[in-house]
KOLGU-4560 file (N, C-alpha, C; in nm, 3 decimals, padded with zeros to 5 digits):
<recs>
<n_xx: 09.232 n_yy: 05.711 n_zz: 11.645 ca_xx: 09.200 ca_yy: 05.762 ca_zz: 11.513 c_xx: 09.139 c_yy: 05.902 c_zz: 11.522 mol: A seq: 1 type: MET>
<n_xx: 09.061 n_yy: 05.923 n_zz: 11.625 ca_xx: 08.997 ca_yy: 06.054 ca_zz: 11.642 c_xx: 09.101 c_yy: 06.164 c_zz: 11.661 mol: A seq: 2 type: GLU>
<n_xx: 09.209 n_yy: 06.134 n_zz: 11.731 ca_xx: 09.314 ca_yy: 06.232 ca_zz: 11.756 c_xx: 09.382 c_yy: 06.276 c_zz: 11.628 mol: A seq: 3 type: GLY>
<n_xx: 09.400 n_yy: 06.183 n_zz: 11.537 ca_xx: 09.465 ca_yy: 06.217 ca_zz: 11.410 c_xx: 09.380 c_yy: 06.313 c_zz: 11.328 mol: A seq: 4 type: ARG>
<n_xx: 09.253 n_yy: 06.292 n_zz: 11.331 ca_xx: 09.163 ca_yy: 06.380 ca_zz: 11.255 c_xx: 09.170 c_yy: 06.522 c_zz: 11.311 mol: A seq: 5 type: VAL>
<n_xx: 09.171 n_yy: 06.534 n_zz: 11.442 ca_xx: 09.176 ca_yy: 06.666 ca_zz: 11.503 c_xx: 09.309 c_yy: 06.733 c_zz: 11.476 mol: A seq: 6 type: LYS>
<n_xx: 09.420 n_yy: 06.658 n_zz: 11.483 ca_xx: 09.552 ca_yy: 06.717 ca_zz: 11.456 c_xx: 09.560 c_yy: 06.760 c_zz: 11.311 mol: A seq: 7 type: ILE>
<n_xx: 09.509 n_yy: 06.679 n_zz: 11.220 ca_xx: 09.510 ca_yy: 06.714 ca_zz: 11.079 c_xx: 09.428 c_yy: 06.839 c_zz: 11.051 mol: A seq: 8 type: GLY>
<n_xx: 09.316 n_yy: 06.851 n_zz: 11.119 ca_xx: 09.232 ca_yy: 06.969 ca_zz: 11.101 c_xx: 09.303 c_yy: 07.095 c_zz: 11.150 mol: A seq: 9 type: THR>
<n_xx: 09.367 n_yy: 07.083 n_zz: 11.267 ca_xx: 09.439 ca_yy: 07.199 ca_zz: 11.320 c_xx: 09.560 c_yy: 07.235 c_zz: 11.235 mol: A seq: 10 type: TRP>
<n_xx: 09.628 n_yy: 07.136 n_zz: 11.181 ca_xx: 09.741 ca_yy: 07.166 ca_zz: 11.092 c_xx: 09.693 c_yy: 07.234 c_zz: 10.965 mol: A seq: 11 type: LEU>
<n_xx: 09.581 n_yy: 07.187 n_zz: 10.912 ca_xx: 09.523 ca_yy: 07.247 ca_zz: 10.791 c_xx: 09.485 c_yy: 07.393 c_zz: 10.817 mol: A seq: 12 type: TRP>
<n_xx: 09.419 n_yy: 07.419 n_zz: 10.929 ca_xx: 09.378 ca_yy: 07.556 ca_zz: 10.962 c_xx: 09.498 c_yy: 07.645 c_zz: 10.986 mol: A seq: 13 type: ARG>
<n_xx: 09.598 n_yy: 07.594 n_zz: 11.059 ca_xx: 09.717 ca_yy: 07.673 ca_zz: 11.088 c_xx: 09.793 c_yy: 07.708 c_zz: 10.961 mol: A seq: 14 type: SER>
<n_xx: 09.805 n_yy: 07.610 n_zz: 10.873 ca_xx: 09.873 ca_yy: 07.636 ca_zz: 10.747 c_xx: 09.800 c_yy: 07.738 c_zz: 10.661 mol: A seq: 15 type: GLY>
<n_xx: 09.670 n_yy: 07.728 n_zz: 10.660 ca_xx: 09.591 ca_yy: 07.822 ca_zz: 10.581 c_xx: 09.600 c_yy: 07.963 c_zz: 10.640 mol: A seq: 16 type: PHE>
<n_xx: 09.599 n_yy: 07.972 n_zz: 10.775 ca_xx: 09.613 ca_yy: 08.103 ca_zz: 10.840 c_xx: 09.751 c_yy: 08.160 c_zz: 10.814 mol: A seq: 17 type: ALA>
<n_xx: 09.853 n_yy: 08.076 n_zz: 10.811 ca_xx: 09.990 ca_yy: 08.122 ca_zz: 10.782 c_xx: 10.000 c_yy: 08.176 c_zz: 10.640 mol: A seq: 18 type: LEU>
<n_xx: 09.938 n_yy: 08.109 n_zz: 10.547 ca_xx: 09.937 ca_yy: 08.156 ca_zz: 10.408 c_xx: 09.863 c_yy: 08.289 c_zz: 10.398 mol: A seq: 19 type: ILE>
<n_xx: 09.750 n_yy: 08.300 n_zz: 10.468 ca_xx: 09.674 ca_yy: 08.426 ca_zz: 10.467 c_xx: 09.752 c_yy: 08.540 c_zz: 10.531 mol: A seq: 20 type: GLY>
<n_xx: 09.821 n_yy: 08.511 n_zz: 10.641 ca_xx: 09.904 ca_yy: 08.613 ca_zz: 10.705 c_xx: 10.017 c_yy: 08.658 c_zz: 10.615 mol: A seq: 21 type: GLY>
<n_xx: 10.078 n_yy: 08.564 n_zz: 10.546 ca_xx: 10.184 ca_yy: 08.598 ca_zz: 10.451 c_xx: 10.130 c_yy: 08.684 c_zz: 10.338 mol: A seq: 22 type: THR>
<n_xx: 10.013 n_yy: 08.651 n_zz: 10.290 ca_xx: 09.950 ca_yy: 08.731 ca_zz: 10.185 c_xx: 09.917 c_yy: 08.872 c_zz: 10.236 mol: A seq: 23 type: ALA>
<n_xx: 09.871 n_yy: 08.881 n_zz: 10.361 ca_xx: 09.842 ca_yy: 09.012 ca_zz: 10.420 c_xx: 09.967 c_yy: 09.098 c_zz: 10.432 mol: A seq: 24 type: GLY>
<n_xx: 10.077 n_yy: 09.035 n_zz: 10.475 ca_xx: 10.202 ca_yy: 09.110 ca_zz: 10.485 c_xx: 10.253 c_yy: 09.150 c_zz: 10.347 mol: A seq: 25 type: PHE>
<n_xx: 10.239 n_yy: 09.060 n_zz: 10.250 ca_xx: 10.282 ca_yy: 09.092 ca_zz: 10.114 c_xx: 10.200 c_yy: 09.209 c_zz: 10.059 mol: A seq: 26 type: ALA>
<n_xx: 10.073 n_yy: 09.212 n_zz: 10.090 ca_xx: 09.990 ca_yy: 09.325 ca_zz: 10.046 c_xx: 10.039 c_yy: 09.455 c_zz: 10.109 mol: A seq: 27 type: TYR>
<n_xx: 10.071 n_yy: 09.450 n_zz: 10.238 ca_xx: 10.126 ca_yy: 09.569 ca_zz: 10.305 c_xx: 10.258 c_yy: 09.611 c_zz: 10.239 mol: A seq: 28 type: TYR>
<n_xx: 10.345 n_yy: 09.516 n_zz: 10.214 ca_xx: 10.479 ca_yy: 09.546 ca_zz: 10.165 c_xx: 10.479 c_yy: 09.599 c_zz: 10.021 mol: A seq: 29 type: TYR>
<n_xx: 10.403 n_yy: 09.534 n_zz: 09.934 ca_xx: 10.408 ca_yy: 09.570 ca_zz: 09.792 c_xx: 10.305 c_yy: 09.676 c_zz: 09.752 mol: A seq: 30 type: TYR>
<n_xx: 10.189 n_yy: 09.677 n_zz: 09.813 ca_xx: 10.084 ca_yy: 09.770 ca_zz: 09.772 c_xx: 10.063 c_yy: 09.876 c_zz: 09.878 mol: A seq: 31 type: ILE>
<n_xx: 10.045 n_yy: 09.836 n_zz: 10.002 ca_xx: 10.031 ca_yy: 09.920 ca_zz: 10.120 c_xx: 09.990 c_yy: 10.065 c_zz: 10.101 mol: A seq: 32 type: GLY>
<n_xx: 09.982 n_yy: 10.134 n_zz: 10.211 ca_xx: 09.940 ca_yy: 10.273 ca_zz: 10.212 c_xx: 10.064 c_yy: 10.363 c_zz: 10.210 mol: A seq: 33 type: CYS>
<n_xx: 10.072 n_yy: 10.454 n_zz: 10.118 ca_xx: 10.188 ca_yy: 10.541 ca_zz: 10.106 c_xx: 10.199 c_yy: 10.642 c_zz: 10.219 mol: A seq: 34 type: GLN>
<n_xx: 10.087 n_yy: 10.690 n_zz: 10.269 ca_xx: 10.090 ca_yy: 10.794 ca_zz: 10.372 c_xx: 10.096 c_yy: 10.737 c_zz: 10.513 mol: A seq: 35 type: THR>
<n_xx: 10.060 n_yy: 10.610 n_zz: 10.530 ca_xx: 10.060 ca_yy: 10.549 ca_zz: 10.662 c_xx: 09.935 c_yy: 10.577 c_zz: 10.742 mol: A seq: 36 type: GLY>
<n_xx: 09.835 n_yy: 10.637 n_zz: 10.682 ca_xx: 09.712 ca_yy: 10.669 ca_zz: 10.754 c_xx: 09.602 c_yy: 10.567 c_zz: 10.733 mol: A seq: 37 type: THR>
<n_xx: 09.624 n_yy: 10.470 n_zz: 10.648 ca_xx: 09.523 ca_yy: 10.366 ca_zz: 10.625 c_xx: 09.519 c_yy: 10.272 c_zz: 10.745 mol: A seq: 38 type: CYS>
<n_xx: 09.402 n_yy: 10.241 n_zz: 10.798 ca_xx: 09.395 ca_yy: 10.162 ca_zz: 10.920 c_xx: 09.444 c_yy: 10.018 c_zz: 10.906 mol: A seq: 39 type: PRO>
<n_xx: 09.426 n_yy: 09.956 n_zz: 10.791 ca_xx: 09.467 ca_yy: 09.815 ca_zz: 10.778 c_xx: 09.603 c_yy: 09.803 c_zz: 10.711 mol: A seq: 40 type: ILE>
<n_xx: 09.623 n_yy: 09.871 n_zz: 10.603 ca_xx: 09.747 ca_yy: 09.853 ca_zz: 10.527 c_xx: 09.859 c_yy: 09.947 c_zz: 10.571 mol: A seq: 41 type: THR>
<n_xx: 09.836 n_yy: 10.029 n_zz: 10.669 ca_xx: 09.940 ca_yy: 10.120 ca_zz: 10.716 c_xx: 10.030 c_yy: 10.058 c_zz: 10.822 mol: A seq: 42 type: GLY>
<n_xx: 09.993 n_yy: 09.942 n_zz: 10.876 ca_xx: 10.068 ca_yy: 09.876 ca_zz: 10.982 c_xx: 10.089 c_yy: 09.730 c_zz: 10.942 mol: A seq: 43 type: ASN>
<n_xx: 10.214 n_yy: 09.682 n_zz: 10.941 ca_xx: 10.237 ca_yy: 09.543 ca_zz: 10.897 c_xx: 10.175 c_yy: 09.439 c_zz: 10.990 mol: A seq: 44 type: PRO>
<n_xx: 10.167 n_yy: 09.465 n_zz: 11.119 ca_xx: 10.109 ca_yy: 09.370 ca_zz: 11.214 c_xx: 09.959 c_yy: 09.353 c_zz: 11.190 mol: A seq: 45 type: TRP>
<n_xx: 09.891 n_yy: 09.465 n_zz: 11.174 ca_xx: 09.746 ca_yy: 09.459 ca_zz: 11.151 c_xx: 09.716 c_yy: 09.394 c_zz: 11.017 mol: A seq: 46 type: ILE>
<n_xx: 09.795 n_yy: 09.426 n_zz: 10.917 ca_xx: 09.775 ca_yy: 09.369 ca_zz: 10.785 c_xx: 09.796 c_yy: 09.217 c_zz: 10.787 mol: A seq: 47 type: SER>
<n_xx: 09.896 n_yy: 09.170 n_zz: 10.860 ca_xx: 09.924 ca_yy: 09.027 ca_zz: 10.869 c_xx: 09.812 c_yy: 08.953 c_zz: 10.942 mol: A seq: 48 type: THR>
<n_xx: 09.768 n_yy: 09.007 n_zz: 11.054 ca_xx: 09.660 ca_yy: 08.943 ca_zz: 11.130 c_xx: 09.531 c_yy: 08.945 c_zz: 11.049 mol: A seq: 49 type: VAL>
<n_xx: 09.503 n_yy: 09.054 n_zz: 10.982 ca_xx: 09.383 ca_yy: 09.066 ca_zz: 10.901 c_xx: 09.383 c_yy: 08.961 c_zz: 10.790 mol: A seq: 50 type: TYR>
<n_xx: 09.497 n_yy: 08.940 n_zz: 10.725 ca_xx: 09.507 ca_yy: 08.838 ca_zz: 10.621 c_xx: 09.484 c_yy: 08.698 c_zz: 10.676 mol: A seq: 51 type: GLY>
<n_xx: 09.539 n_yy: 08.670 n_zz: 10.795 ca_xx: 09.519 ca_yy: 08.539 ca_zz: 10.855 c_xx: 09.375 c_yy: 08.514 c_zz: 10.894 mol: A seq: 52 type: GLY>
<n_xx: 09.310 n_yy: 08.614 n_zz: 10.949 ca_xx: 09.169 ca_yy: 08.600 ca_zz: 10.988 c_xx: 09.081 c_yy: 08.583 c_zz: 10.865 mol: A seq: 53 type: VAL>
<n_xx: 09.108 n_yy: 08.658 n_zz: 10.761 ca_xx: 09.029 ca_yy: 08.641 ca_zz: 10.638 c_xx: 09.047 c_yy: 08.502 c_zz: 10.579 mol: A seq: 54 type: LEU>
<n_xx: 09.169 n_yy: 08.449 n_zz: 10.587 ca_xx: 09.192 ca_yy: 08.313 ca_zz: 10.537 c_xx: 09.112 c_yy: 08.212 c_zz: 10.617 mol: A seq: 55 type: ALA>
<n_xx: 09.106 n_yy: 08.229 n_zz: 10.749 ca_xx: 09.027 ca_yy: 08.136 ca_zz: 10.831 c_xx: 08.878 c_yy: 08.148 c_zz: 10.803 mol: A seq: 56 type: LEU>
<n_xx: 08.833 n_yy: 08.266 n_zz: 10.767 ca_xx: 08.691 ca_yy: 08.284 ca_zz: 10.735 c_xx: 08.656 c_yy: 08.226 c_zz: 10.598 mol: A seq: 57 type: LEU>
<n_xx: 08.753 n_yy: 08.223 n_zz: 10.508 ca_xx: 08.730 ca_yy: 08.170 ca_zz: 10.374 c_xx: 08.743 c_yy: 08.018 c_zz: 10.372 mol: A seq: 58 type: ILE>
<n_xx: 08.818 n_yy: 07.962 n_zz: 10.465 ca_xx: 08.845 ca_yy: 07.818 ca_zz: 10.467 c_xx: 08.720 c_yy: 07.730 c_zz: 10.460 mol: A seq: 59 type: LEU>
<n_xx: 08.614 n_yy: 07.756 n_zz: 10.536 ca_xx: 08.495 ca_yy: 07.668 ca_zz: 10.525 c_xx: 08.430 c_yy: 07.670 c_zz: 10.387 mol: A seq: 60 type: PRO>
<n_xx: 08.449 n_yy: 07.776 n_zz: 10.313 ca_xx: 08.391 ca_yy: 07.783 ca_zz: 10.179 c_xx: 08.463 c_yy: 07.692 c_zz: 10.080 mol: A seq: 61 type: LEU>
<n_xx: 08.589 n_yy: 07.659 n_zz: 10.110 ca_xx: 08.670 ca_yy: 07.580 ca_zz: 10.019 c_xx: 08.661 c_yy: 07.430 c_zz: 10.046 mol: A seq: 62 type: LEU>
<n_xx: 08.602 n_yy: 07.391 n_zz: 10.158 ca_xx: 08.594 ca_yy: 07.249 ca_zz: 10.193 c_xx: 08.493 c_yy: 07.177 c_zz: 10.104 mol: A seq: 63 type: ARG>
<n_xx: 08.530 n_yy: 07.057 n_zz: 10.067 ca_xx: 08.438 ca_yy: 06.974 ca_zz: 09.988 c_xx: 08.332 c_yy: 06.914 c_zz: 10.078 mol: A seq: 64 type: ARG>
<n_xx: 08.215 n_yy: 06.902 n_zz: 10.026 ca_xx: 08.110 ca_yy: 06.834 ca_zz: 10.100 c_xx: 08.126 c_yy: 06.684 c_zz: 10.078 mol: A seq: 65 type: LYS>
<n_xx: 08.132 n_yy: 06.610 n_zz: 10.187 ca_xx: 08.151 ca_yy: 06.467 ca_zz: 10.178 c_xx: 08.016 c_yy: 06.398 c_zz: 10.156 mol: A seq: 66 type: GLN>
<n_xx: 08.015 n_yy: 06.300 n_zz: 10.068 ca_xx: 07.888 ca_yy: 06.227 ca_zz: 10.045 c_xx: 07.850 c_yy: 06.148 c_zz: 10.169 mol: A seq: 67 type: PRO>
<n_xx: 07.722 n_yy: 06.136 n_zz: 10.191 ca_xx: 07.673 ca_yy: 06.064 ca_zz: 10.310 c_xx: 07.661 c_yy: 05.918 c_zz: 10.286 mol: A seq: 68 type: ARG>
</recs>
């Protein structure tokens, strides 16, 4: 049973990071930097990784607190 909980947690985190990375790439593609000199939005790789990392940082804020 313990293994299932860990796999579910990792799937949840991976999915959330994938969504964040997709959002980061979408931000680069649709809004991005016109001149290419912006450090985050001027490169699609950096923008994608940045979105994924931000999603992982936001994830603990979205978790419900379980009653004891």
